[in-house]
C-alpha positions as CSV (number, residue, x, y, z in Angstrom):
1,M,14.8,-8.5,-9.8
2,I,15.4,-8.6,-6.2
3,S,13.4,-11.0,-4.1
4,E,12.9,-11.8,-0.8
5,R,11.2,-14.5,0.9
6,M,8.0,-13.2,2.9
7,A,8.5,-14.7,6.2
8,P,5.6,-17.7,7.0
9,V,4.3,-15.9,9.8
10,D,3.7,-12.4,7.5
11,T,2.5,-15.3,4.6
12,T,-0.1,-16.1,7.0
13,W,-1.5,-12.5,7.1
14,L,-1.4,-11.9,3.4
15,R,-3.6,-14.9,3.2
16,M,-6.0,-13.9,5.9
17,D,-8.0,-11.5,3.7
18,R,-11.7,-11.9,3.5
19,P,-14.1,-9.4,1.0
20,T,-15.7,-8.7,4.3
21,N,-12.6,-8.1,6.4
22,P,-9.5,-7.0,4.5
23,M,-6.7,-7.1,6.7
24,V,-6.0,-3.6,6.6
25,I,-4.3,-1.4,9.1
26,V,-5.0,2.5,9.2
27,G,-4.3,5.2,10.8
28,V,-4.9,9.0,11.0
29,L,-2.1,11.7,11.7
30,V,-4.2,14.9,12.0
31,L,-1.9,18.6,11.3
32,A,-2.4,21.4,12.8
33,P,-2.1,24.7,10.5
34,P,-0.2,25.8,8.7
35,V,0.1,23.2,6.2
36,D,2.6,23.2,3.1
37,L,0.9,20.2,1.6
38,A,3.7,19.7,-1.3
39,R,6.2,19.5,1.1
40,V,3.9,17.0,2.9
41,E,3.9,15.2,-0.3
42,H,7.8,15.0,-0.8
43,T,8.4,13.9,2.6
44,L,6.3,11.3,2.9
45,A,7.7,9.7,-0.9
46,D,11.3,10.7,0.1
47,R,11.2,8.7,3.3
48,L,8.7,5.8,2.7
49,L,10.7,5.0,-0.5
50,A,14.0,4.7,1.7
51,I,12.3,1.7,3.5
52,P,12.2,-1.1,0.3
53,R,9.3,-3.1,1.6
54,F,7.6,-0.2,0.1
55,R,9.0,-0.4,-3.0
56,Q,7.3,-3.8,-3.5
57,R,5.0,-5.7,-4.2
58,A,3.7,-8.9,-2.7
59,D,3.5,-12.0,-5.0
60,V,2.4,-15.4,-4.4
61,G,3.0,-18.3,-5.5
62,P,3.0,-22.7,-5.7
63,T,6.4,-22.5,-3.5
64,G,4.7,-19.6,-1.0
65,A,4.7,-15.7,-1.0
66,W,8.0,-13.7,-1.8
67,W,8.7,-9.7,-1.4
68,R,9.3,-8.5,-5.3
69,E,10.3,-4.5,-6.3
70,D,7.2,-3.0,-8.8
71,V,8.9,-2.5,-11.7
72,Q,6.0,-0.5,-12.4
73,F,6.0,1.4,-9.4
74,D,4.3,4.9,-9.6
75,I,4.3,6.7,-6.3
76,A,1.1,8.4,-7.8
77,R,-1.1,5.5,-7.2
78,H,0.0,5.6,-3.3
79,I,-0.1,9.1,-2.2
80,K,-3.5,11.0,-3.4
81,R,-4.8,13.9,-2.4
82,L,-8.5,14.9,-1.9
83,R,-11.4,17.1,-0.1
84,L,-13.9,16.4,1.9
85,P,-17.9,17.2,1.3
86,G,-19.6,19.6,2.8
87,A,-17.6,20.6,6.2
88,A,-15.1,18.6,6.0
89,D,-15.8,17.6,9.9
90,K,-14.9,14.8,11.8
91,A,-17.9,13.1,10.8
92,E,-16.7,12.7,7.2
93,L,-13.4,12.0,8.4
94,E,-14.8,8.8,9.7
95,R,-16.8,8.4,6.8
96,L,-13.8,8.1,4.8
97,V,-11.6,6.2,6.5
98,A,-14.6,4.0,7.2
99,D,-14.5,3.8,3.3
100,L,-10.7,3.4,3.0
101,V,-10.3,0.7,5.8
102,S,-12.9,-1.3,3.3
103,T,-11.2,-1.5,0.1
104,P,-8.4,-4.0,-0.7
105,F,-5.3,-3.5,-2.2
106,D,-4.6,-3.9,-5.7
107,P,-2.1,-7.3,-5.6
108,H,-0.1,-5.8,-8.4
109,H,1.4,-3.3,-6.6
110,P,3.0,-2.2,-2.3
111,L,0.4,-2.8,-0.3
112,W,0.2,0.9,1.1
113,Q,-1.5,4.0,0.6
114,F,-1.8,7.9,1.9
115,H,-4.3,10.0,1.3
116,I,-3.5,13.9,2.2
117,V,-7.2,15.3,3.0
118,E,-6.8,18.8,2.3
119,D,-8.3,21.8,4.2
120,Y,-8.9,19.7,7.2
121,Q,-10.0,21.8,10.2
122,G,-8.1,24.3,8.4
123,G,-5.0,22.3,8.2
124,A,-5.0,18.1,7.2
125,A,-5.4,15.0,7.7
126,L,-2.8,12.1,6.7
127,V,-5.3,8.9,6.2
128,G,-2.6,6.0,6.0
129,R,-3.2,2.9,5.2
130,F,-1.0,-0.4,5.6
131,H,-1.6,-4.6,4.8
132,H,-0.7,-6.8,7.8
133,A,1.9,-8.7,6.2
134,I,3.9,-5.2,5.8
135,G,4.2,-5.4,10.2
136,D,1.9,-4.7,13.0
137,G,1.3,-2.3,15.3
138,I,4.5,-1.8,16.8
139,A,6.5,-1.6,13.6
140,L,4.1,0.4,11.4
141,V,4.4,2.9,14.3
142,R,7.9,3.3,14.5
143,V,7.6,3.5,10.4
144,I,5.7,7.0,11.1
145,L,8.0,8.1,13.6
146,S,10.4,7.7,11.0
147,L,9.0,10.5,8.5
148,M,9.3,13.0,11.4
149,D,10.9,15.8,11.7
150,G,14.5,15.7,13.0
151,F,15.3,11.8,12.1
152,A,18.5,11.1,9.7
153,A,18.2,9.3,7.0
154,S,20.1,6.7,8.3
155,E,17.2,6.3,11.0
156,R,14.7,5.7,8.0
157,E,16.0,2.2,7.6
158,N,15.5,0.9,11.0
159,P,13.0,2.9,12.7
160,P,13.1,4.0,15.9
161,A,12.1,2.5,18.8
162,V,8.6,3.7,20.4
163,D,8.7,4.7,23.9
164,G,5.3,4.7,25.8
165,H,3.2,3.7,28.3
166,E,3.3,-0.3,28.4
167,S,1.3,-2.7,26.3
168,W,-0.9,-5.3,27.6
169,L,1.8,-7.4,28.3
170,D,5.3,-7.5,29.9
171,P,6.7,-10.3,26.8
172,V,9.2,-11.0,29.5
173,T,8.1,-14.8,30.9
174,P,10.1,-17.8,31.0
175,V,9.2,-19.2,27.8
176,V,9.2,-16.6,25.7
177,S,13.0,-15.3,26.7
178,A,13.5,-19.2,26.0
179,L,11.8,-19.2,22.5
180,G,13.5,-16.1,21.3
181,N,12.2,-16.8,17.6
182,G,8.8,-18.2,17.0
183,F,10.2,-20.1,14.0
184,R,11.8,-22.6,16.1
185,L,7.8,-23.6,17.6
186,S,6.1,-24.0,14.6
187,R,7.2,-27.7,14.1
188,E,6.4,-28.2,18.2
189,I,3.4,-26.4,17.7
190,W,1.9,-27.5,14.5
191,S,2.8,-31.5,16.1
192,A,0.5,-30.4,18.9
193,Y,-2.6,-28.8,16.5
194,L,-2.4,-32.3,14.8
195,K,-2.5,-33.9,17.9
196,V,-5.8,-31.7,19.2
197,L,-8.0,-32.4,16.1
198,A,-7.1,-36.1,16.4
199,D,-8.6,-36.5,19.9
200,P,-9.2,-33.2,21.6
201,A,-10.6,-34.5,24.6
202,Q,-7.5,-36.5,25.1
203,A,-4.8,-33.8,24.5
204,L,-6.9,-31.8,27.1
205,R,-6.0,-34.3,29.5
206,D,-2.6,-34.9,28.9
207,G,-1.3,-31.6,27.9
208,T,0.7,-29.3,29.9
209,G,2.5,-26.3,29.0
210,I,2.5,-25.5,25.4
211,V,0.2,-28.6,24.1
212,S,-2.4,-27.0,26.7
213,E,-2.6,-23.6,25.9
214,L,-2.8,-24.3,22.0
215,A,-5.9,-27.3,23.3
216,Y,-7.2,-24.2,24.8
217,L,-7.1,-22.1,22.0
218,L,-8.5,-24.3,19.6
219,V,-11.3,-25.4,22.1
220,M,-12.1,-22.6,23.8
221,P,-15.7,-22.6,24.5
222,N,-17.9,-19.7,23.1
223,D,-18.3,-16.6,24.8
224,T,-21.6,-14.7,25.5
225,P,-23.6,-14.4,21.9
226,T,-24.5,-10.7,21.7
227,R,-25.4,-7.8,19.2
228,F,-21.9,-7.6,18.7
229,K,-21.5,-11.1,17.3
230,G,-22.6,-12.2,13.7
231,R,-21.3,-12.4,10.4
232,P,-20.1,-8.9,9.3
233,T,-21.0,-7.4,5.6
234,G,-18.1,-5.7,4.8
235,T,-19.2,-2.6,5.2
236,K,-17.3,-0.9,8.1
237,R,-18.2,2.1,10.6
238,I,-15.3,4.0,12.0
239,A,-15.5,6.6,15.5
240,W,-12.9,8.1,18.1
241,T,-13.0,9.5,20.7
242,D,-11.3,13.2,22.2
243,P,-8.3,12.5,24.2
244,I,-8.2,11.3,28.2
245,P,-4.9,13.0,29.7
246,L,-2.4,10.0,30.3
247,P,-1.1,11.4,33.5
248,E,-5.0,11.1,35.1
249,V,-4.9,8.0,33.7
250,K,-1.6,6.7,35.9
251,A,-2.7,8.6,38.8
252,V,-6.2,6.7,39.2
253,S,-4.9,3.5,38.2
254,S,-1.8,4.3,40.8
255,A,-4.4,4.6,43.5
256,L,-6.6,1.6,42.8
257,G,-3.8,-0.3,42.7
258,C,-4.0,-1.8,38.9
259,S,-2.1,-1.1,35.5
260,I,-2.8,1.1,33.2
261,N,-4.2,-1.5,30.9
262,D,-6.2,-3.0,33.4
263,M,-8.0,1.1,33.7
264,L,-8.3,0.9,29.7
265,L,-9.9,-2.4,28.8
266,A,-12.1,-2.0,32.6
267,A,-13.6,1.1,30.6
268,V,-14.4,-0.6,27.6
269,A,-16.6,-3.3,29.1
270,G,-18.2,-0.5,31.1
271,A,-18.7,0.5,27.4
272,L,-19.9,-1.9,25.8
273,H,-21.9,-3.1,29.2
274,Q,-23.5,0.4,29.3
275,Y,-24.1,0.0,25.3
276,L,-26.4,-3.3,25.5
277,A,-28.1,-2.2,28.4
278,E,-29.6,1.1,26.2
279,K,-30.3,-0.9,23.6
280,G,-32.7,-3.1,26.1
281,D,-30.3,-6.1,26.0
282,P,-29.6,-8.7,29.0
283,T,-26.4,-7.7,30.6
284,A,-26.4,-10.9,33.1
285,G,-23.7,-12.8,33.4
286,V,-21.9,-11.5,30.0
287,E,-18.6,-12.6,28.8
288,L,-17.3,-10.8,25.7
289,R,-13.9,-12.5,24.3
290,A,-11.4,-10.3,22.6
291,L,-8.7,-11.7,21.0
292,V,-5.6,-9.3,22.4
293,P,-2.0,-8.5,20.5
294,V,0.7,-9.3,22.5
295,N,4.4,-7.9,21.2
296,L,6.9,-10.3,20.9
297,R,9.8,-8.5,20.0
298,G,11.4,-8.7,23.6
299,P,14.0,-6.7,25.4
300,E,16.4,-6.8,22.0
301,A,13.6,-4.6,20.4
302,D,13.8,-6.0,17.7
303,Q,13.5,-3.0,14.6
304,R,12.6,-4.9,11.5
305,L,9.3,-4.9,9.9
306,G,6.8,-7.5,9.7
307,N,5.2,-9.4,12.9
308,R,6.1,-10.6,15.6
309,F,3.3,-11.1,18.3
310,G,1.0,-13.6,19.5
311,V,-2.4,-13.1,20.5
312,V,-4.6,-13.7,24.0
313,A,-7.7,-14.2,24.4
314,L,-9.1,-12.0,27.4
315,E,-12.6,-12.8,28.5
316,L,-14.3,-9.1,29.3
317,P,-16.5,-9.0,32.3
318,V,-19.1,-6.7,30.6
319,G,-21.9,-8.3,32.5
320,L,-20.1,-7.1,35.5
321,K,-21.9,-3.3,36.7
322,N,-20.1,-2.4,39.3
323,P,-17.3,-0.5,38.0
324,L,-15.2,-1.0,40.8
325,A,-15.9,-5.0,40.3
326,R,-15.2,-5.1,36.5
327,L,-11.7,-3.6,37.1
328,Y,-10.4,-5.8,39.3
329,E,-11.9,-8.8,38.0
330,V,-9.8,-7.3,34.8
331,H,-6.5,-6.9,36.8
332,R,-7.2,-10.2,38.0
333,R,-7.3,-12.0,34.7
334,M,-4.7,-9.6,33.2
335,E,-1.9,-11.2,36.2
336,A,-3.3,-14.9,35.0
337,L,-2.5,-14.6,31.7
338,K,0.8,-13.1,32.4
339,S,2.0,-16.1,33.1
340,S,0.7,-17.5,30.2
341,Y,2.0,-20.0,27.5
342,E,-0.5,-18.2,25.0
343,P,1.4,-15.4,23.3
344,A,4.1,-17.9,22.1
345,V,1.9,-20.5,21.4
346,S,-0.6,-18.1,18.9
347,L,2.8,-16.9,17.5
348,G,4.3,-20.3,16.5
349,L,0.8,-21.2,15.4
350,L,0.7,-18.1,12.7
351,T,4.0,-19.0,11.8
352,A,3.7,-22.7,11.8
353,L,0.3,-22.2,9.4
354,G,2.2,-19.6,6.8
355,H,3.7,-23.3,5.9
356,A,0.4,-24.5,5.7
357,P,-1.9,-25.1,2.6
358,Q,-4.5,-22.1,2.4
359,L,-7.5,-24.5,2.7
360,V,-5.5,-25.9,6.4
361,Q,-5.5,-21.9,7.3
362,D,-8.9,-21.0,7.1
363,A,-10.2,-24.1,8.3
364,V,-7.6,-23.5,11.3
365,F,-8.6,-19.5,12.1
366,D,-12.5,-19.8,11.1
367,L,-12.3,-22.4,14.1
368,L,-10.3,-19.6,16.3
369,L,-12.5,-16.8,15.5
370,S,-15.6,-18.1,15.7
371,R,-14.9,-18.3,20.1
372,A,-14.0,-14.4,20.4
373,T,-16.2,-11.4,19.3
374,A,-13.6,-8.5,18.8
375,V,-10.1,-8.0,18.3
376,M,-8.4,-5.0,20.8
377,T,-5.2,-3.6,20.8
378,N,-3.1,-0.4,22.3
379,V,-0.1,0.7,21.0
380,P,2.3,3.2,22.8
381,G,3.7,6.1,20.9
382,P,5.9,8.5,21.6
383,Q,4.9,10.6,24.8
384,V,6.6,14.2,23.5
385,P,5.5,16.8,20.6
386,L,6.2,15.6,17.0
387,H,5.7,17.3,13.7
388,L,5.8,16.5,9.9
389,A,7.0,18.6,7.3
390,G,6.9,21.2,9.3
391,S,3.4,21.2,10.8
392,L,3.1,20.1,14.2
393,I,0.8,16.4,15.0
394,E,-2.2,17.2,16.9
395,Q,-3.9,14.1,16.9
396,A,-3.2,10.4,16.0
397,M,-5.6,7.5,16.2
398,F,-5.2,4.1,14.3
399,W,-8.0,0.8,13.6
400,V,-7.0,-2.8,13.5
401,P,-8.2,-5.5,11.0
402,Q,-11.1,-8.2,12.2
403,A,-9.8,-11.2,10.5
404,G,-12.5,-13.9,9.6
405,D,-16.1,-13.3,11.1
406,I,-15.2,-11.0,13.9
407,G,-17.2,-7.6,13.3
408,M,-15.5,-5.2,16.3
409,G,-12.0,-3.6,16.5
410,V,-11.3,-1.5,19.9
411,S,-7.6,0.2,19.2
412,I,-5.9,2.3,22.0
413,L,-3.3,4.8,21.3
414,S,-1.1,6.8,24.1
415,F,0.2,10.2,21.9
416,N,2.4,12.8,23.7
417,G,0.8,13.2,27.0
418,Q,-3.0,11.6,26.0
419,V,-5.0,8.1,25.6
420,Q,-7.3,7.9,22.5
421,F,-10.3,5.2,21.9
422,G,-11.0,3.9,18.7
423,L,-13.9,1.7,17.3
424,M,-14.6,0.1,14.3
425,A,-17.1,-2.3,13.5
426,D,-19.1,-3.8,10.7
427,A,-22.3,-1.8,10.1
428,A,-24.5,-4.7,10.4
429,L,-23.3,-5.4,14.1
430,V,-23.1,-1.7,15.1
431,P,-24.1,0.7,12.9
432,D,-23.5,3.4,15.6
433,P,-20.1,3.1,16.9
434,Q,-19.4,7.2,18.3
435,A,-22.7,5.8,20.9
436,V,-19.6,2.6,21.9
437,V,-16.5,4.8,22.3
438,S,-18.7,7.9,23.6
439,R,-19.0,6.1,27.0
440,F,-15.4,5.1,27.4
441,K,-14.5,8.4,28.8
442,P,-17.1,8.8,31.5
443,E,-16.4,5.2,32.3
444,F,-13.2,6.3,33.3
445,E,-14.2,9.3,35.0
446,Q,-16.9,6.6,37.2
447,L,-13.0,5.2,38.7
448,L,-11.7,8.7,38.6
449,Y,-14.9,9.8,41.3
450,F,-13.7,6.9,43.2
451,V,-10.5,7.7,43.9
452,L,-11.7,11.2,44.5
453,L,-13.4,10.3,47.5
454,E,-10.6,9.1,48.7
455,S,-12.3,5.7,49.7
456,F,-13.5,2.9,47.9
457,P,-13.6,-0.3,49.0
458,A,-11.4,-4.1,48.9
459,P,-12.6,-5.6,45.6
460,P,-16.4,-6.4,46.2
461,A,-16.8,-10.8,45.3
462,A,-18.2,-11.6,41.7
463,S,-21.1,-12.5,42.7
464,A,-22.3,-9.5,44.5
465,T,-21.3,-7.4,41.8
466,A,-23.5,-9.3,38.8
467,D,-26.9,-8.5,37.6
468,A,-29.0,-9.2,40.5
469,G,-30.1,-12.4,40.4
470,K,-27.8,-14.0,37.5
471,P,-25.1,-15.5,37.7
472,A,-21.4,-14.3,38.2
473,P,-18.9,-14.4,35.3
474,H,-16.9,-18.1,35.1
475,K,-13.5,-18.2,36.5
476,R,-11.7,-19.5,33.3
477,R,-8.9,-22.2,33.8
478,R,-7.1,-23.2,31.5
479,P,-6.6,-27.3,31.1
480,G,-3.7,-29.4,32.2
481,G,-1.8,-25.8,32.6
482,R,-0.1,-24.2,35.5
483,P,-2.7,-22.5,37.7
484,P,-3.7,-18.6,37.2
485,R,-1.4,-16.7,39.4
486,K,-2.9,-15.3,42.1
487,A,-3.4,-11.7,41.8
488,A,-1.8,-9.1,44.7
489,T,-5.1,-7.4,46.3
490,P,-4.7,-3.6,45.1
């Protein structure tokens, strides 16, 4: 039997499953009519099975984890047809996705499935789910692209690179380019982690660069307690928005002197602010920490499956009411993160934990994840129409899992000139995610309104824009490391 040792960082994600938060990445493709269901089934089976990983199960033993061929492989376990009850509308599809994302995989077989939803809005919907150990969002988008019409068989072993707008951060920082590979950091990161555990205060006083970033990740203060934060139950709720034209987002971001990602994150922060306010919760000074994946494949455009990303901890200024102030504060914080060691440090930490006992991994992640409220990810997709098995892809969306006790995940996908937001939340924390995602577009439109006025102020002072009579959000300083870069005035 052919075996392949699982990369340590992928082992970390394999072991991160919890009953309340399985590590399931789920995506939806809506196919416009006409749809040939038999051709769709054949296309999925033929093109996915050309990639060895989709014929392999994950075996965990005393010496580590391995990818091994499933000798009892049956495609019927992995590609299924079903029909939605009732009207087969978007609400029913959201309920199906919520059920599937809450369902763990059978560990004795390959960790993926496709459900073909028949007669959805006259066409069909494909719900694909993959364990995070197989790959991250960028890797899996490339897999999905390899399923599309027009790709030669040779491209399926090495799926094409994604061409879209920028991801969260430009990964080409001095530390990342010097690293090249997160494995080189694992020994240094593990040593630094042990120093932090032994004496956190001393690590903060003495640490610089990599050590200081690791110290910050492990001893950073909690963010603001809100209804978004709590112990999840494992029952998920899913929602997604109607698309926003990407050219509009680009035009507004250019006019306001910010990046597209700044715009999207500011819209998320505004939607969360409005949701809290509508529930009668206090919003003054609320800082919501989101763990944001950062692609670290670098300029070589590594096309392998697996996980090659780091994480930054971004505080969203949810407490700011003024939309422009919120945007400019997000912009300032994102600029500071671009000179951060955090992405590379976190990748090294994930790699090191793949070598560590499960007990150690759980302890470290419980510590880190308790300081965050959400996971937020942005995946740039292709900006051209795509077809699968002869049918046009009318809409696409995906959702990322939440680790530990994090109960909320925000996903942003750009595809074919459109941007969409998706939200996954634990029902105990956010039982009505549609009430949150319905605020994303209005928040963007507020910024569009300022641009249409052709007159908007310079970035207001944070103290003047926080809720009246309340302190402004704190400014993050990295202990012992380089100071954040000052953002240019838009």
